[in-house]
C-alpha positions as CSV (number, residue, x, y, z in Angstrom):
1,M,-34.9,-42.7,-30.7
2,P,-35.6,-44.8,-33.8
3,P,-33.9,-44.0,-37.0
4,A,-35.7,-41.5,-39.2
5,A,-36.5,-44.2,-41.8
6,D,-38.5,-46.0,-39.2
7,R,-40.7,-43.1,-38.1
8,P,-44.0,-42.7,-40.0
9,T,-44.3,-39.4,-41.7
10,A,-47.2,-37.6,-43.3
11,E,-45.4,-37.3,-46.6
12,A,-44.5,-41.0,-46.9
13,S,-47.4,-41.8,-49.1
14,P,-49.4,-38.7,-50.2
15,L,-51.3,-40.6,-53.0
16,P,-53.6,-43.5,-52.7
17,D,-52.7,-46.8,-54.2
18,F,-54.2,-46.5,-57.6
19,C,-53.1,-50.1,-58.4
20,S,-55.5,-51.5,-55.7
21,L,-58.9,-52.9,-56.4
22,P,-60.6,-50.6,-53.8
23,V,-59.5,-47.5,-55.8
24,L,-60.7,-49.1,-59.1
25,F,-64.0,-50.0,-57.4
26,A,-64.4,-46.4,-56.0
27,L,-63.8,-45.0,-59.5
28,F,-66.4,-47.3,-61.0
29,V,-69.0,-46.6,-58.2
30,V,-68.6,-42.8,-58.6
31,G,-69.0,-43.1,-62.3
32,A,-72.0,-45.4,-62.0
33,L,-73.7,-43.1,-59.6
34,T,-73.2,-40.2,-62.0
35,V,-74.7,-42.1,-64.9
36,T,-77.7,-43.2,-62.7
37,V,-78.3,-39.6,-61.6
38,M,-78.2,-38.3,-65.1
39,W,-80.4,-41.1,-66.3
40,L,-83.0,-40.2,-63.6
41,A,-82.9,-36.5,-64.4
42,P,-86.1,-35.0,-65.9
43,E,-84.5,-34.2,-69.2
44,G,-82.3,-37.3,-69.3
45,S,-82.7,-40.3,-71.5
46,R,-84.7,-42.9,-69.5
47,G,-84.2,-45.7,-72.0
48,W,-82.4,-48.8,-70.9
49,R,-80.2,-48.5,-74.0
50,G,-78.8,-45.1,-72.9
51,F,-78.3,-46.4,-69.3
52,T,-76.5,-49.5,-70.5
53,V,-74.3,-47.6,-72.9
54,G,-73.5,-45.1,-70.1
55,M,-72.5,-47.9,-67.7
56,A,-70.3,-49.6,-70.3
57,F,-68.6,-46.2,-71.0
58,V,-68.0,-45.6,-67.3
59,A,-66.6,-49.1,-66.7
60,W,-64.2,-48.6,-69.6
61,L,-63.3,-45.2,-68.3
62,A,-62.7,-46.3,-64.8
63,L,-60.4,-49.1,-66.0
64,L,-58.5,-46.7,-68.2
65,L,-58.1,-44.2,-65.4
66,A,-56.9,-46.8,-62.9
67,V,-54.3,-48.2,-65.3
68,A,-53.0,-44.8,-66.3
69,L,-52.8,-43.6,-62.7
70,C,-51.2,-46.8,-61.5
71,K,-48.4,-46.5,-64.1
72,L,-47.9,-42.8,-63.7
73,A,-48.2,-42.5,-59.9
74,P,-44.4,-43.0,-59.2
75,W,-43.6,-40.0,-61.4
76,L,-46.4,-37.9,-59.9
77,Q,-45.3,-38.8,-56.5
78,R,-42.0,-36.9,-57.0
79,L,-43.8,-33.6,-57.4
80,P,-43.3,-31.2,-54.4
81,G,-45.9,-30.3,-51.9
82,R,-49.4,-31.0,-53.1
83,G,-48.3,-31.3,-56.6
84,P,-49.1,-35.0,-56.8
85,Y,-52.8,-34.4,-56.2
86,A,-52.8,-31.5,-58.8
87,G,-51.1,-33.8,-61.3
88,V,-53.6,-36.6,-60.7
89,W,-56.5,-34.2,-61.1
90,L,-55.2,-32.8,-64.4
91,L,-54.5,-36.3,-65.7
92,M,-58.0,-37.4,-64.8
93,V,-59.6,-34.5,-66.6
94,A,-57.3,-35.0,-69.7
95,I,-58.0,-38.7,-69.9
96,V,-61.8,-38.2,-69.5
97,A,-61.8,-35.5,-72.2
98,L,-59.7,-37.6,-74.6
99,A,-61.8,-40.8,-74.0
100,S,-65.0,-38.8,-74.6
101,A,-63.6,-37.4,-77.8
102,V,-62.6,-40.9,-79.0
103,A,-66.1,-42.2,-78.1
104,Q,-67.8,-39.3,-79.9
105,W,-65.6,-39.9,-83.0
106,M,-66.4,-43.6,-83.0
107,D,-70.1,-43.0,-82.6
108,G,-70.1,-40.7,-85.6
109,A,-67.9,-42.9,-87.7
110,L,-70.0,-46.0,-87.1
111,Q,-73.3,-44.0,-87.2
112,L,-74.4,-45.6,-83.9
113,Q,-76.2,-42.5,-82.7
114,L,-75.4,-43.4,-79.1
115,V,-74.1,-40.0,-78.1
116,R,-76.8,-37.3,-77.8
117,G,-75.9,-33.7,-77.9
118,A,-72.5,-34.4,-79.4
119,G,-71.5,-30.8,-79.3
120,G,-71.2,-30.7,-75.6
121,F,-70.4,-34.3,-74.9
122,V,-66.7,-33.8,-74.4
123,R,-67.1,-30.5,-72.5
124,D,-69.7,-31.9,-70.1
125,N,-67.8,-35.0,-69.4
126,A,-64.6,-33.0,-68.7
127,L,-66.5,-30.7,-66.4
128,I,-68.0,-33.6,-64.5
129,A,-64.6,-35.3,-64.2
130,A,-63.1,-32.0,-62.9
131,L,-65.7,-31.7,-60.2
132,L,-65.9,-35.3,-59.1
133,G,-62.1,-35.8,-59.4
134,A,-61.5,-32.8,-57.1
135,A,-64.0,-34.2,-54.6
136,M,-62.5,-37.7,-54.7
137,L,-58.9,-36.4,-54.4
138,R,-59.9,-34.2,-51.5
139,Y,-61.3,-37.2,-49.7
140,F,-58.1,-39.3,-50.4
141,Y,-56.0,-36.4,-49.2
142,V,-57.9,-36.0,-45.9
143,L,-57.9,-39.8,-45.4
144,A,-54.1,-39.9,-46.0
145,Q,-53.6,-37.1,-43.4
146,W,-55.8,-38.9,-40.9
147,Q,-54.0,-42.2,-41.4
148,A,-50.6,-40.4,-41.0
149,R,-51.7,-38.8,-37.7
150,L,-53.1,-42.2,-36.5
151,A,-49.8,-43.9,-37.4
152,A,-47.8,-41.3,-35.5
153,V,-50.0,-41.6,-32.4
154,A,-49.9,-45.4,-32.5
155,H,-46.1,-45.3,-33.0
156,A,-45.7,-43.1,-29.9
157,Q,-48.0,-45.5,-28.0
158,V,-45.8,-48.4,-28.9
159,E,-42.7,-46.6,-27.8
160,A,-44.3,-45.8,-24.5
161,L,-45.4,-49.4,-24.0
162,Q,-41.8,-50.6,-24.8
163,A,-40.4,-48.0,-22.4
164,R,-42.7,-49.5,-19.7
165,I,-41.1,-52.9,-20.2
166,R,-37.6,-51.7,-19.6
167,P,-37.6,-50.6,-15.9
168,H,-39.9,-53.5,-14.9
169,F,-37.6,-56.0,-16.6
170,L,-34.4,-54.4,-15.3
171,F,-35.7,-54.4,-11.7
172,N,-36.7,-58.1,-11.8
173,S,-33.4,-59.2,-13.5
174,M,-31.2,-57.4,-11.0
175,N,-33.0,-59.0,-8.1
176,T,-32.2,-62.4,-9.8
177,V,-28.5,-61.5,-10.2
178,A,-28.3,-60.4,-6.6
179,A,-29.7,-63.7,-5.4
180,L,-27.4,-65.8,-7.6
181,V,-24.3,-63.9,-6.5
182,R,-24.9,-65.1,-2.9
183,M,-25.8,-68.6,-4.0
184,D,-23.3,-69.5,-6.8
185,P,-20.8,-66.9,-8.1
186,A,-19.9,-69.1,-11.1
187,A,-23.6,-69.3,-12.0
188,A,-23.9,-65.6,-11.5
189,E,-21.2,-65.0,-14.1
190,R,-23.1,-67.1,-16.7
191,T,-26.3,-65.2,-15.7
192,V,-24.6,-61.9,-16.4
193,E,-23.8,-63.1,-19.9
194,N,-27.4,-64.0,-20.4
195,L,-28.6,-60.8,-19.0
196,A,-26.4,-58.9,-21.4
197,E,-28.3,-60.3,-24.3
198,L,-31.6,-59.7,-22.6
199,F,-30.7,-56.1,-21.8
200,R,-29.6,-55.6,-25.4
201,A,-33.1,-56.6,-26.5
202,A,-34.8,-54.6,-23.8
203,L,-32.7,-51.5,-23.9
204,G,-31.3,-51.4,-27.4
205,E,-31.9,-48.7,-29.9
206,Q,-33.8,-51.2,-32.1
207,G,-36.2,-52.2,-29.4
208,T,-39.3,-51.0,-31.3
209,R,-38.5,-52.8,-34.5
210,D,-39.3,-56.4,-35.4
211,G,-37.0,-59.3,-34.6
212,T,-37.8,-62.9,-35.5
213,L,-39.5,-65.6,-33.6
214,G,-36.3,-67.5,-33.4
215,E,-34.5,-64.6,-31.8
216,E,-37.4,-64.1,-29.3
217,L,-37.3,-67.8,-28.3
218,A,-33.6,-67.5,-27.8
219,L,-34.2,-64.7,-25.4
220,V,-36.8,-66.8,-23.6
221,E,-34.3,-69.6,-23.2
222,R,-31.8,-67.2,-21.7
223,Y,-34.4,-65.9,-19.3
224,L,-35.4,-69.5,-18.4
225,A,-31.8,-70.4,-17.8
226,I,-31.5,-67.6,-15.3
227,E,-34.7,-68.6,-13.5
228,Q,-33.7,-72.3,-13.6
229,L,-30.5,-71.5,-11.6
230,R,-32.6,-69.6,-9.1
231,L,-35.5,-72.0,-8.7
232,G,-33.8,-75.2,-9.4
233,E,-36.0,-78.3,-9.7
234,R,-39.1,-76.2,-8.8
235,L,-39.1,-74.9,-12.4
236,R,-39.8,-77.5,-15.1
237,V,-40.3,-76.4,-18.7
238,R,-41.9,-78.4,-21.5
239,R,-41.4,-77.2,-25.1
240,E,-43.6,-78.1,-28.0
241,L,-42.4,-75.5,-30.5
242,D,-41.2,-77.5,-33.5
243,A,-44.0,-76.3,-35.7
244,L,-43.1,-72.6,-35.4
245,P,-41.1,-71.0,-38.2
246,P,-38.0,-69.3,-36.7
247,D,-37.9,-66.5,-39.3
248,Y,-41.5,-65.3,-38.5
249,P,-41.4,-61.5,-37.9
250,L,-42.2,-60.8,-34.2
251,P,-41.9,-57.6,-32.1
252,R,-39.1,-57.8,-29.7
253,L,-39.8,-58.8,-26.1
254,L,-43.3,-60.0,-26.9
255,L,-43.0,-63.5,-25.5
256,Q,-40.4,-63.0,-22.8
257,P,-42.8,-60.9,-20.5
258,L,-45.4,-63.6,-20.8
259,V,-43.0,-66.3,-19.8
260,E,-41.7,-64.1,-17.0
261,N,-45.3,-63.8,-15.7
262,A,-45.8,-67.6,-16.0
263,V,-42.7,-68.2,-13.8
264,R,-43.2,-65.4,-11.3
265,H,-47.0,-65.8,-10.8
266,G,-47.4,-69.5,-11.6
267,I,-44.2,-71.2,-10.4
268,Q,-42.6,-69.0,-7.7
269,P,-45.7,-69.0,-5.3
270,L,-45.8,-72.8,-5.3
271,R,-43.5,-74.5,-2.8
272,E,-43.4,-77.6,-4.9
273,G,-43.0,-75.6,-8.1
274,G,-44.6,-76.6,-11.4
275,E,-44.3,-77.0,-15.1
276,V,-44.5,-74.2,-17.7
277,V,-45.6,-75.4,-21.1
278,L,-44.6,-73.6,-24.3
279,R,-46.6,-74.7,-27.3
280,G,-46.6,-73.6,-31.0
281,A,-48.7,-74.8,-33.9
282,R,-50.2,-73.8,-37.2
283,E,-54.0,-73.7,-37.5
284,G,-55.3,-72.7,-40.9
285,G,-54.0,-69.3,-41.8
286,A,-52.9,-68.6,-38.2
287,L,-49.9,-69.3,-36.0
288,L,-50.8,-70.3,-32.4
289,I,-48.4,-69.7,-29.5
290,E,-49.5,-70.8,-26.0
291,I,-47.9,-70.3,-22.6
292,D,-49.4,-72.5,-19.9
293,N,-48.5,-72.4,-16.2
294,P,-50.0,-73.6,-12.9
295,L,-52.6,-71.4,-11.2
296,P,-51.9,-71.0,-7.5
297,A,-54.7,-70.9,-5.1
298,A,-53.6,-67.4,-3.9
299,P,-52.4,-64.9,-6.6
300,A,-48.8,-63.7,-6.3
301,A,-48.3,-60.2,-4.9
302,G,-47.1,-57.4,-7.1
303,G,-48.9,-58.3,-10.3
304,H,-50.6,-55.4,-12.1
305,G,-51.4,-57.0,-15.5
306,H,-49.1,-54.5,-17.2
307,G,-47.2,-57.2,-19.1
308,L,-50.3,-58.9,-20.5
309,D,-51.9,-55.6,-21.4
310,N,-48.8,-54.5,-23.1
311,V,-48.7,-57.6,-25.2
312,R,-52.4,-57.2,-26.2
313,R,-51.8,-53.6,-27.4
314,R,-48.6,-54.3,-29.2
315,V,-50.1,-57.3,-31.0
316,A,-53.2,-55.3,-32.0
317,Y,-51.0,-52.5,-33.4
318,R,-48.5,-54.8,-35.1
319,Y,-50.8,-57.4,-36.7
320,G,-54.2,-55.7,-36.8
321,A,-57.7,-57.2,-36.3
322,K,-56.7,-60.7,-37.5
323,A,-54.5,-61.2,-34.4
324,Q,-55.9,-62.2,-31.0
325,V,-54.5,-62.5,-27.5
326,E,-56.6,-64.7,-25.1
327,A,-55.7,-65.2,-21.4
328,G,-57.5,-66.8,-18.5
329,P,-57.8,-69.8,-16.2
330,R,-58.4,-73.2,-17.8
331,E,-58.7,-76.5,-15.9
332,G,-56.7,-75.3,-12.9
333,R,-54.0,-73.7,-15.0
334,F,-53.5,-70.2,-16.5
335,L,-53.3,-70.1,-20.3
336,V,-52.1,-67.3,-22.6
337,R,-52.8,-67.9,-26.3
338,L,-51.6,-65.7,-29.1
339,R,-53.2,-66.2,-32.5
340,L,-51.1,-64.4,-35.2
341,P,-51.6,-64.2,-39.0
342,A,-49.5,-66.8,-40.7
343,Q,-47.9,-64.2,-42.9
344,G,-46.6,-62.4,-39.9
345,A,-46.1,-58.9,-41.3
346,G,-49.6,-58.5,-42.4
347,Q,-48.6,-58.6,-46.1
348,G,-51.8,-58.6,-48.2
349,N,-54.3,-58.4,-45.4
350,G,-54.7,-54.7,-45.2
351,D,-54.5,-54.6,-41.4
352,A,-50.8,-54.0,-40.9
353,R,-48.8,-51.0,-42.2
354,P,-45.2,-50.7,-43.3
355,D,-44.5,-48.4,-40.5
356,R,-45.3,-51.2,-38.1
357,R,-41.9,-52.7,-38.7
């Protein structure tokens, strides 16, 4: 069971990010549509001057609202229950009313005659802000609830996928230990030490949290050391991983099942064995990781594709749409290629979430 701090909750972020450009854009679009509808109304001013002034006022108002809400959101967030949304709504109405009063005063002081029907200008704008603000905040609230439910479902799916790895990995590992005990007791002792680290990653309490690429490659090396003792010269490994950053955030046991598949389905069925190639490179804004193994004429028995499907789903959840997992035969070999965003944690790409850690 992951710690409470790692479990996504519906109350983790009840308010939208008012400091983001999408929210500023939404405020401007709603205001612009309101000005356009009023301009097209039968009794509205159809002059381009009135439309231009209205758009300028809306742009200034949207920027003012975004800045105020961005600065005050941390304090509003502390209100209990749905208090944050009520506080934002009251703040929006107050800012619109105050800005309208300032605009009306400036229009009168400078005698610009841009505001028509000055008596109801502040009242009408405050009423419009109250109605539109309530509608927008209702939308943001429903969206936040939906995202929280989606995050909870996805988190449960990741835990289920991780749980599926554990018995599969345990079964294969214990078979390896049993074989080594009969062949070489000293090697079996070293194998048990390697398995202890592998089991810690597979069965540990932090199994659903991120590790690093360096840690994952170390687990891969421990697994390959075990298989090297069992298969001997039949297993050859070529590593081209110097271009990979060791501190890159990576879900635990993401690469090890792929390497295990490469050995068990690519090397083990061949009497003469073969070579597994591990590659890593940077390509633009992406990190490429490839696992390449021989493709036997007859597929190995017992494969169900669970490991590869597991990796696909975990990568999609962790990194979002910018990540890809490709797998298939290529020139007589089987190639698995992972394309991951160079930032790793999805910072700044909008696809990953904090709860994915």
